[in-house]
N, CA, C and O atoms as a DFTB+ gen file, in Angstrom:
600 C
 N C O
     1  1      -8.523      11.862     -11.229
     2  2      -7.864      10.566     -11.339
     3  2      -6.368      10.691     -10.910
     4  3      -5.497      10.594     -11.775
     5  1      -6.074      10.883      -9.728
     6  2      -4.754      11.158      -9.327
     7  2      -3.829       9.870      -9.458
     8  3      -4.292       8.739      -9.312
     9  1      -2.599      10.098      -9.720
    10  2      -1.688       9.123      -9.724
    11  2      -0.569       9.493      -8.675
    12  3      -0.040      10.603      -8.732
    13  1      -0.226       8.619      -7.768
    14  2       0.807       8.899      -6.695
    15  2       1.917       7.894      -7.102
    16  3       1.629       6.725      -7.358
    17  1       3.217       8.371      -7.158
    18  2       4.282       7.545      -7.511
    19  2       5.398       7.898      -6.418
    20  3       5.859       9.037      -6.340
    21  1       5.802       6.865      -5.587
    22  2       6.823       6.998      -4.597
    23  2       7.972       6.164      -4.903
    24  3       7.822       4.994      -5.255
    25  1       9.245       6.772      -4.773
    26  2      10.433       5.970      -5.070
    27  2      11.437       6.053      -3.852
    28  3      11.793       7.126      -3.366
    29  1      11.824       4.913      -3.442
    30  2      12.847       4.886      -2.357
    31  2      14.033       4.023      -2.691
    32  3      13.861       2.940      -3.251
    33  1      15.227       4.459      -2.369
    34  2      16.370       3.644      -2.452
    35  2      16.728       3.022      -1.150
    36  3      16.915       3.760      -0.182
    37  1      16.845       1.667      -1.029
    38  2      16.993       0.963       0.192
    39  2      18.364       0.248       0.237
    40  3      18.860      -0.202      -0.796
    41  1      18.955       0.148       1.404
    42  2      20.164      -0.502       1.606
    43  2      19.914      -2.024       1.848
    44  3      20.354      -2.576       2.857
    45  1      19.233      -2.654       0.944
    46  2      18.844      -4.046       1.023
    47  2      19.040      -4.710      -0.426
    48  3      18.723      -4.110      -1.454
    49  1      19.529      -5.859      -0.420
    50  2      19.785      -6.556      -1.781
    51  2      18.387      -6.655      -2.510
    52  3      17.345      -6.723      -1.858
    53  1      18.407      -6.661      -3.745
    54  2      17.179      -6.707      -4.595
    55  2      16.352      -8.006      -4.282
    56  3      15.121      -7.968      -4.264
    57  1      17.025      -9.102      -4.050
    58  2      16.343     -10.410      -3.870
    59  2      15.542     -10.347      -2.511
    60  3      14.469     -10.941      -2.397
    61  1      16.069      -9.645      -1.533
    62  2      15.414      -9.462      -0.258
    63  2      14.328      -8.557      -0.397
    64  3      13.300      -8.845       0.215
    65  1      14.353      -7.454      -1.123
    66  2      13.241      -6.497      -1.299
    67  2      12.143      -7.271      -2.023
    68  3      10.992      -7.245      -1.588
    69  1      12.464      -7.943      -3.094
    70  2      11.571      -8.669      -3.915
    71  2      10.684      -9.709      -2.953
    72  3       9.457      -9.792      -3.005
    73  1      11.494     -10.440      -2.117
    74  2      10.848     -11.390      -1.279
    75  2       9.919     -10.635      -0.269
    76  3       8.850     -11.168       0.029
    77  1      10.224      -9.555       0.216
    78  2       9.361      -8.897       1.160
    79  2       8.120      -8.265       0.467
    80  3       7.041      -8.177       1.054
    81  1       8.316      -7.829      -0.807
    82  2       7.158      -7.283      -1.467
    83  2       6.128      -8.331      -1.862
    84  3       4.927      -8.066      -1.913
    85  1       6.631      -9.519      -2.139
    86  2       5.773     -10.551      -2.541
    87  2       5.088     -11.245      -1.254
    88  3       4.137     -12.007      -1.424
    89  1       5.527     -11.002      -0.122
    90  2       4.976     -11.655       1.026
    91  2       3.862     -10.697       1.569
    92  3       3.978     -10.132       2.656
    93  1       2.848     -10.559       0.803
    94  2       1.736      -9.567       1.252
    95  2       1.152      -9.846       2.634
    96  3       0.728      -8.904       3.304
    97  1       1.111     -11.082       3.085
    98  2       0.509     -11.455       4.372
    99  2       1.316     -10.908       5.543
   100  3       0.835     -10.795       6.670
   101  1       2.576     -10.571       5.223
   102  2       3.481      -9.986       6.277
   103  2       3.328      -8.498       6.344
   104  3       3.815      -7.904       7.306
   105  1       2.688      -7.839       5.396
   106  2       2.619      -6.410       5.398
   107  2       2.031      -5.835       6.765
   108  3       2.561      -4.841       7.259
   109  1       0.969      -6.434       7.365
   110  2       0.456      -5.757       8.587
   111  2       1.561      -5.764       9.652
   112  3       1.521      -4.868      10.495
   113  1       2.477      -6.616       9.705
   114  2       3.570      -6.580      10.636
   115  2       4.593      -5.596      10.348
   116  3       5.284      -5.115      11.246
   117  1       4.724      -5.257       9.044
   118  2       5.759      -4.351       8.717
   119  2       5.309      -2.922       8.470
   120  3       6.111      -1.990       8.529
   121  1       4.003      -2.753       8.189
   122  2       3.479      -1.508       7.773
   123  2       2.273      -1.098       8.662
   124  3       1.252      -1.780       8.741
   125  1       2.468       0.055       9.315
   126  2       1.484       0.411      10.336
   127  2       0.130       0.760       9.724
   128  3      -0.873       0.606      10.421
   129  1       0.015       1.245       8.402
   130  2      -1.295       1.547       7.905
   131  2      -2.005       0.342       7.393
   132  3      -3.202       0.446       7.128
   133  1      -1.356      -0.845       7.221
   134  2      -2.014      -2.011       6.712
   135  2      -2.545      -2.796       7.983
   136  3      -1.779      -3.291       8.810
   137  1      -3.905      -2.863       8.061
   138  2      -4.501      -3.557       9.205
   139  2      -4.496      -5.072       8.959
   140  3      -4.086      -5.832       9.837
   141  1      -4.962      -5.536       7.741
   142  2      -4.978      -6.932       7.468
   143  2      -4.957      -7.174       5.963
   144  3      -5.397      -6.364       5.147
   145  1      -4.425      -8.323       5.664
   146  2      -4.476      -8.790       4.223
   147  2      -4.692     -10.385       4.460
   148  3      -4.023     -11.074       5.229
   149  1      -5.723     -10.811       3.672
   150  2      -6.053     -12.233       3.597
   151  2      -5.851     -12.692       2.126
   152  3      -6.539     -12.225       1.218
   153  1      -4.862     -13.644       1.921
   154  2      -4.745     -14.148       0.676
   155  2      -5.893     -15.119       0.376
   156  3      -6.103     -16.077       1.120
   157  1      -6.629     -14.878      -0.703
   158  2      -7.698     -15.685      -1.132
   159  2      -7.355     -16.789      -2.116
   160  3      -7.905     -17.888      -2.042
   161  1      -6.407     -16.485      -3.078
   162  2      -6.003     -17.386      -4.011
   163  2      -4.532     -17.068      -4.503
   164  3      -4.055     -15.938      -4.397
   165  1      -3.896     -18.055      -5.006
   166  2      -2.526     -17.846      -5.590
   167  2      -2.442     -18.895      -6.694
   168  3      -2.606     -20.088      -6.438
   169  1      -2.198     -18.467      -7.861
   170  2      -2.156     -19.340      -9.095
   171  2      -0.913     -19.158      -9.914
   172  3      -0.773     -18.088     -10.504
   173  1       0.009     -20.096     -10.014
   174  2       1.115     -19.917     -10.943
   175  2       0.563     -19.938     -12.388
   176  3      -0.373     -20.675     -12.698
   177  1       1.160     -19.122     -13.245
   178  2       0.742     -18.943     -14.607
   179  2       1.868     -19.708     -15.486
   180  3       3.020     -19.814     -15.068
   181  1       1.486     -20.190     -16.631
   182  2       2.450     -20.876     -17.453
   183  2       3.727     -20.064     -17.829
   184  3       4.787     -20.648     -18.058
   185  1       3.618     -18.827     -17.882
   186  2       4.804     -17.958     -18.203
   187  2       5.703     -17.584     -17.065
   188  3       6.584     -16.738     -17.219
   189  1       5.508     -18.174     -15.969
   190  2       6.301     -17.954     -14.735
   191  2       5.827     -16.853     -13.859
   192  3       6.343     -16.660     -12.759
   193  1       4.877     -16.142     -14.313
   194  2       4.182     -15.160     -13.354
   195  2       3.249     -15.905     -12.373
   196  3       2.954     -17.091     -12.521
   197  1       2.830     -15.168     -11.415
   198  2       1.884     -15.701     -10.419
   199  2       0.796     -14.695     -10.272
   200  3       1.072     -13.498     -10.181
   201  1      -0.432     -15.133     -10.247
   202  2      -1.582     -14.257     -10.029
   203  2      -2.204     -14.607      -8.605
   204  3      -2.411     -15.763      -8.237
   205  1      -2.479     -13.461      -7.844
   206  2      -3.009     -13.694      -6.570
   207  2      -4.265     -12.841      -6.433
   208  3      -4.415     -11.833      -7.123
   209  1      -5.144     -13.236      -5.565
   210  2      -6.374     -12.531      -5.228
   211  2      -6.178     -12.308      -3.568
   212  3      -5.957     -13.267      -2.828
   213  1      -6.277     -11.045      -3.118
   214  2      -6.222     -10.866      -1.690
   215  2      -7.200      -9.743      -1.148
   216  3      -7.445      -8.756      -1.842
   217  1      -7.710      -9.905       0.016
   218  2      -8.516      -8.935       0.627
   219  2      -7.705      -8.022       1.496
   220  3      -7.004      -8.483       2.397
   221  1      -7.780      -6.808       1.263
   222  2      -7.067      -5.770       2.018
   223  2      -7.898      -4.882       2.997
   224  3      -9.070      -4.601       2.744
   225  1      -7.285      -4.466       4.078
   226  2      -7.932      -3.492       4.917
   227  2      -6.841      -2.569       5.414
   228  3      -5.898      -2.998       6.079
   229  1      -6.981      -1.292       5.082
   230  2      -5.946      -0.376       5.589
   231  2      -6.624       0.902       6.277
   232  3      -7.806       1.201       6.109
   233  1      -5.771       1.581       7.032
   234  2      -6.238       2.821       7.616
   235  2      -5.607       3.969       6.694
   236  3      -4.396       3.977       6.470
   237  1      -6.386       4.845       6.217
   238  2      -6.018       5.997       5.489
   239  2      -6.609       7.327       6.032
   240  3      -7.775       7.633       5.783
   241  1      -5.890       8.019       6.686
   242  2      -6.300       9.285       7.247
   243  2      -7.445       9.162       8.194
   244  3      -8.352       9.994       8.163
   245  1      -7.448       8.130       9.065
   246  2      -8.512       7.870      10.011
   247  2      -9.645       7.114       9.607
   248  3     -10.533       6.816      10.405
   249  1      -9.663       6.731       8.202
   250  2     -10.781       5.953       7.645
   251  2     -10.160       4.611       7.398
   252  3      -8.952       4.466       7.214
   253  1     -11.053       3.614       7.402
   254  2     -10.684       2.170       7.075
   255  2     -11.192       1.942       5.645
   256  3     -12.372       2.129       5.348
   257  1     -10.293       1.546       4.796
   258  2     -10.659       1.167       3.405
   259  2     -10.513      -0.276       3.209
   260  3      -9.540      -0.873       3.669
   261  1     -11.440      -0.863       2.544
   262  2     -11.395      -2.372       2.363
   263  2     -11.524      -2.483       0.785
   264  3     -12.157      -1.675       0.105
   265  1     -10.836      -3.598       0.282
   266  2     -10.967      -3.924      -1.077
   267  2     -10.414      -5.264      -1.399
   268  3      -9.596      -5.750      -0.619
   269  1     -10.775      -5.920      -2.475
   270  2     -10.294      -7.084      -3.015
   271  2      -9.339      -6.710      -4.265
   272  3      -9.667      -5.903      -5.135
   273  1      -8.190      -7.366      -4.235
   274  2      -7.173      -6.944      -5.259
   275  2      -6.704      -8.082      -5.931
   276  3      -6.468      -9.121      -5.314
   277  1      -6.527      -7.964      -7.296
   278  2      -5.796      -8.984      -8.128
   279  2      -4.338      -8.457      -8.405
   280  3      -4.114      -7.360      -8.917
   281  1      -3.425      -9.304      -8.035
   282  2      -2.049      -8.952      -8.289
   283  2      -1.373      -9.894      -9.247
   284  3      -1.601     -11.103      -9.194
   285  1      -0.526      -9.351     -10.145
   286  2       0.153     -10.286     -11.019
   287  2       1.691     -10.136     -10.739
   288  3       2.270      -9.087     -11.022
   289  1       2.273     -11.097     -10.236
   290  2       3.753     -10.987      -9.901
   291  2       4.631     -11.535     -11.110
   292  3       4.394     -12.628     -11.626
   293  1       5.585     -10.760     -11.495
   294  2       6.599     -11.094     -12.627
   295  2       7.883     -11.116     -12.034
   296  3       8.486     -10.046     -11.944
   297  1       8.449     -12.254     -11.574
   298  2       9.667     -12.340     -10.908
   299  2      10.827     -11.925     -11.972
   300  3      11.842     -11.357     -11.570
   301  1      10.653     -12.203     -13.210
   302  2      11.745     -11.857     -14.160
   303  2      11.882     -10.344     -14.288
   304  3      12.988      -9.823     -14.428
   305  1      10.760      -9.651     -14.239
   306  2      10.880      -8.118     -14.429
   307  2      10.820      -7.534     -13.019
   308  3      10.833      -6.307     -12.915
   309  1      10.757      -8.281     -11.946
   310  2      10.662      -7.774     -10.552
   311  2       9.580      -6.766     -10.427
   312  3       9.778      -5.720      -9.809
   313  1       8.436      -7.042     -10.993
   314  2       7.274      -6.123     -11.064
   315  2       5.985      -6.779     -10.623
   316  3       5.693      -7.905     -11.027
   317  1       5.278      -6.154      -9.871
   318  2       3.879      -6.610      -9.439
   319  2       2.941      -5.552      -9.957
   320  3       3.147      -4.370      -9.683
   321  1       1.991      -5.905     -10.644
   322  2       0.816      -4.979     -11.089
   323  2      -0.359      -5.491     -10.314
   324  3      -0.546      -6.673     -10.026
   325  1      -1.155      -4.448      -9.998
   326  2      -2.374      -4.833      -9.138
   327  2      -3.565      -3.906      -9.545
   328  3      -3.431      -2.790     -10.047
   329  1      -4.708      -4.504      -9.268
   330  2      -5.928      -3.755      -9.543
   331  2      -7.009      -4.117      -8.606
   332  3      -7.137      -5.303      -8.304
   333  1      -7.788      -3.239      -8.121
   334  2      -8.934      -3.552      -7.262
   335  2      -9.973      -4.294      -8.068
   336  3     -10.350      -3.859      -9.156
   337  1     -10.424      -5.379      -7.557
   338  2     -11.482      -6.172      -8.139
   339  2     -12.863      -5.645      -7.637
   340  3     -13.812      -5.474      -8.402
   341  1     -12.902      -5.419      -6.398
   342  2     -14.162      -4.690      -5.775
   343  2     -13.691      -4.006      -4.496
   344  3     -12.648      -4.381      -3.959
   345  1     -14.384      -3.071      -4.019
   346  2     -14.054      -2.367      -2.856
   347  2     -14.480      -0.907      -2.719
   348  3     -15.354      -0.477      -3.471
   349  1     -13.929      -0.145      -1.828
   350  2     -14.304       1.163      -1.488
   351  2     -13.959       2.275      -2.503
   352  3     -14.578       3.337      -2.428
   353  1     -13.091       2.115      -3.365
   354  2     -12.652       3.078      -4.353
   355  2     -13.412       2.722      -5.686
   356  3     -13.869       1.601      -5.910
   357  1     -13.498       3.760      -6.522
   358  2     -13.961       3.600      -7.886
   359  2     -13.046       2.811      -8.632
   360  3     -13.365       1.801      -9.260
   361  1     -11.776       3.340      -8.544
   362  2     -10.584       2.618      -9.198
   363  2      -9.394       2.659      -8.311
   364  3      -9.136       3.696      -7.700
   365  1      -8.620       1.554      -8.196
   366  2      -7.418       1.581      -7.433
   367  2      -6.480       0.563      -8.112
   368  3      -6.725      -0.642      -8.049
   369  1      -5.484       1.017      -8.714
   370  2      -4.544       0.044      -9.462
   371  2      -3.187       0.710      -9.528
   372  3      -3.025       1.911      -9.310
   373  1      -2.251      -0.113      -9.833
   374  2      -0.844       0.455     -10.058
   375  2       0.141      -0.701     -10.127
   376  3      -0.165      -1.804     -10.581
   377  1       1.385      -0.375      -9.632
   378  2       2.463      -1.386      -9.541
   379  2       3.481      -1.142      -8.562
   380  3       3.626      -0.037      -8.039
   381  1       4.257      -2.235      -8.275
   382  2       5.534      -2.169      -7.549
   383  2       6.528      -2.517      -8.486
   384  3       6.350      -3.504      -9.201
   385  1       7.648      -1.772      -8.586
   386  2       8.815      -2.091      -9.404
   387  2      10.079      -2.142      -8.507
   388  3      10.420      -1.170      -7.834
   389  1      10.741      -3.279      -8.523
   390  2      12.028      -3.352      -7.775
   391  2      13.223      -3.448      -8.728
   392  3      13.281      -4.335      -9.579
   393  1      14.125      -2.571      -8.579
   394  2      15.303      -2.464      -9.429
   395  2      16.631      -2.535      -8.684
   396  3      16.811      -1.825      -7.695
   397  1      17.556      -3.364      -9.128
   398  2      18.823      -3.463      -8.512
   399  2      19.648      -2.252      -8.903
   400  3      19.780      -1.991     -10.099
   401  1      20.210      -1.496      -7.971
   402  2      21.148      -0.414      -8.265
   403  2      22.551      -0.942      -8.103
   404  3      23.402      -0.657      -8.946
   405  1      22.847      -1.727      -7.021
   406  2      24.055      -2.350      -6.802
   407  2      23.820      -3.566      -5.923
   408  3      22.682      -3.920      -5.613
   409  1      24.936      -4.210      -5.522
   410  2      24.716      -5.414      -4.766
   411  2      23.952      -5.241      -3.354
   412  3      23.358      -6.170      -2.805
   413  1      24.039      -3.998      -2.865
   414  2      23.387      -3.710      -1.557
   415  2      22.364      -2.601      -1.665
   416  3      21.747      -2.254      -0.658
   417  1      22.156      -2.036      -2.828
   418  2      21.148      -0.996      -2.936
   419  2      20.147      -1.305      -3.933
   420  3      20.475      -1.689      -5.056
   421  1      18.815      -1.141      -3.542
   422  2      17.728      -1.500      -4.451
   423  2      16.790      -0.291      -4.469
   424  3      16.498       0.330      -3.447
   425  1      16.343      -0.001      -5.670
   426  2      15.307       0.983      -5.810
   427  2      13.898       0.346      -5.801
   428  3      13.676      -0.660      -6.475
   429  1      12.987       0.902      -5.073
   430  2      11.630       0.345      -5.033
   431  2      10.710       1.531      -5.364
   432  3      10.821       2.630      -4.823
   433  1       9.779       1.218      -6.309
   434  2       8.835       2.228      -6.781
   435  2       7.413       1.604      -6.464
   436  3       7.133       0.430      -6.704
   437  1       6.580       2.491      -5.920
   438  2       5.178       2.062      -5.768
   439  2       4.307       3.105      -6.400
   440  3       4.317       4.241      -5.927
   441  1       3.538       2.804      -7.453
   442  2       2.620       3.696      -8.097
   443  2       1.196       3.273      -7.804
   444  3       0.836       2.103      -7.931
   445  1       0.372       4.272      -7.402
   446  2      -1.131       4.067      -7.146
   447  2      -1.884       5.035      -8.025
   448  3      -1.658       6.245      -8.003
   449  1      -2.763       4.479      -8.780
   450  2      -3.594       5.296      -9.707
   451  2      -5.004       5.027      -9.130
   452  3      -5.451       3.882      -9.190
   453  1      -5.747       6.056      -8.557
   454  2      -6.990       5.853      -7.954
   455  2      -7.928       6.952      -8.290
   456  3      -7.582       8.057      -8.708
   457  1      -9.195       6.540      -8.064
   458  2     -10.369       7.503      -8.191
   459  2     -11.287       7.241      -7.011
   460  3     -11.589       6.099      -6.665
   461  1     -11.706       8.308      -6.422
   462  2     -12.582       8.188      -5.248
   463  2     -14.000       7.794      -5.655
   464  3     -14.611       6.984      -4.957
   465  1     -14.566       8.331      -6.763
   466  2     -15.848       7.873      -7.254
   467  2     -16.997       8.746      -6.815
   468  3     -18.126       8.474      -7.221
   469  1     -16.805       9.724      -6.055
   470  2     -17.860      10.618      -5.567
   471  2     -17.734      11.896      -6.213
   472  3     -17.104      12.803      -5.668
   473  1     -18.313      12.045      -7.392
   474  2     -18.078      13.211      -8.291
   475  2     -18.210      14.600      -7.540
   476  3     -17.362      15.475      -7.719
   477  1     -19.200      14.768      -6.767
   478  2     -19.384      16.119      -6.036
   479  2     -18.267      16.348      -5.040
   480  3     -17.826      17.483      -4.863
   481  1     -17.810      15.317      -4.399
   482  2     -16.731      15.568      -3.359
   483  2     -15.360      15.434      -3.895
   484  3     -14.432      15.737      -3.146
   485  1     -15.114      15.024      -5.084
   486  2     -13.829      14.879      -5.697
   487  2     -12.919      15.971      -5.500
   488  3     -11.797      15.760      -5.039
   489  1     -13.348      17.227      -5.840
   490  2     -12.348      18.347      -5.739
   491  2     -11.874      18.565      -4.283
   492  3     -10.771      19.054      -4.038
   493  1     -12.722      18.194      -3.355
   494  2     -12.308      18.468      -1.892
   495  2     -11.627      17.255      -1.358
   496  3     -10.743      17.437      -0.521
   497  1     -11.911      16.081      -1.718
   498  2     -11.369      14.831      -1.213
   499  2     -10.069      14.375      -1.784
   500  3      -9.199      13.857      -1.084
   501  1      -9.947      14.584      -3.116
   502  2      -8.760      14.128      -3.793
   503  2      -7.432      14.660      -3.334
   504  3      -6.483      13.894      -3.166
   505  1      -7.342      15.928      -3.130
   506  2      -6.069      16.504      -2.590
   507  2      -5.599      15.870      -1.248
   508  3      -4.428      15.574      -1.009
   509  1      -6.728      15.682      -0.340
   510  2      -6.501      15.019       0.874
   511  2      -6.018      13.703       0.670
   512  3      -5.059      13.295       1.324
   513  1      -6.661      12.910      -0.278
   514  2      -6.458      11.537      -0.527
   515  2      -4.905      11.348      -1.106
   516  3      -4.166      10.423      -0.766
   517  1      -4.597      12.273      -1.931
   518  2      -3.315      12.141      -2.595
   519  2      -2.144      12.360      -1.463
   520  3      -1.110      11.694      -1.510
   521  1      -2.359      13.254      -0.533
   522  2      -1.422      13.392       0.561
   523  2      -1.326      12.168       1.379
   524  3      -0.236      11.726       1.743
   525  1      -2.504      11.588       1.687
   526  2      -2.553      10.472       2.532
   527  2      -1.972       9.182       1.765
   528  3      -1.284       8.361       2.372
   529  1      -2.256       9.055       0.513
   530  2      -1.809       7.817      -0.217
   531  2      -0.315       8.000      -0.445
   532  3       0.399       6.999      -0.492
   533  1       0.228       9.278      -0.597
   534  2       1.727       9.401      -0.686
   535  2       2.317       9.079       0.742
   536  3       3.365       8.439       0.833
   537  1       1.720       9.473       1.721
   538  2       2.314       9.236       3.050
   539  2       2.362       7.740       3.229
   540  3       3.409       7.202       3.590
   541  1       1.227       7.023       2.980
   542  2       1.046       5.525       3.190
   543  2       2.004       4.812       2.303
   544  3       2.679       3.886       2.754
   545  1       2.103       5.213       1.011
   546  2       3.037       4.587       0.065
   547  2       4.445       4.630       0.521
   548  3       5.171       3.637       0.479
   549  1       4.858       5.886       0.994
   550  2       6.133       6.112       1.487
   551  2       6.468       5.189       2.643
   552  3       7.511       4.535       2.662
   553  1       5.558       5.151       3.606
   554  2       5.721       4.259       4.789
   555  2       5.899       2.810       4.368
   556  3       6.737       2.084       4.905
   557  1       5.050       2.385       3.343
   558  2       5.122       1.016       2.968
   559  2       6.523       0.739       2.368
   560  3       7.165      -0.255       2.707
   561  1       6.967       1.612       1.499
   562  2       8.389       1.420       0.941
   563  2       9.496       1.403       2.023
   564  3      10.366       0.538       2.120
   565  1       9.350       2.403       2.764
   566  2      10.461       2.555       3.940
   567  2      10.428       1.316       4.944
   568  3      11.411       0.999       5.613
   569  1       9.291       0.693       4.982
   570  2       9.179      -0.444       5.913
   571  2      10.024      -1.694       5.338
   572  3      10.301      -2.660       6.049
   573  1      10.367      -1.596       4.127
   574  2      11.073      -2.708       3.452
   575  2      12.601      -2.743       3.879
   576  3      13.263      -3.770       3.734
   577  1      13.083      -1.693       4.360
   578  2      14.483      -1.642       4.831
   579  2      15.059      -0.291       4.981
   580  3      14.399       0.689       4.636
   581  1      16.254      -0.173       5.475
   582  2      16.845       1.200       5.687
   583  2      17.052       1.934       4.295
   584  3      17.313       1.331       3.253
   585  1      16.919       3.161       4.392
   586  2      17.116       4.035       3.290
   587  2      18.551       4.092       2.978
   588  3      19.402       4.108       3.866
   589  1      18.843       4.125       1.654
   590  2      20.166       4.316       1.149
   591  2      20.441       5.816       0.957
   592  3      19.558       6.604       0.616
   593  1      21.653       6.150       1.183
   594  2      21.976       7.631       0.905
   595  2      22.015       7.798      -0.595
   596  3      22.531       6.940      -1.312
   597  1      21.451       8.939      -1.085
   598  2      21.401       9.073      -2.498
   599  2      22.707       9.450      -3.109
   600  3      22.799       9.598      -4.328
């Protein structure tokens, strides 16, 4: 049950990073590994959050993975939590967290908690999957804007 957590500091204002992260249908244009995303539903919740369902298709280490995902966007906390509803992984969930560092620098965190689900192959596949998910997650964050100097 690996957990991959990637953090990037970007030279982009927090509101712009938040807007980009929430625009999932634009991910295929911004992120090479994301092949397609189709928004199935979007429902505002009474507490100001929004729940969406989307179908994802990505390339991961030469393989195509597909899944349906439920996201809950919390604009007050600048956090999106997500979980696979159905798809190729046994478990695939995590969060995006956007944090203002300064007027022009934003920290973006993407955490992915996943399980491949093939018990016999897990010891062989999970290390490869962790490297691939780390690489894809880093690419996704860096596509949001130029990196800030630490």
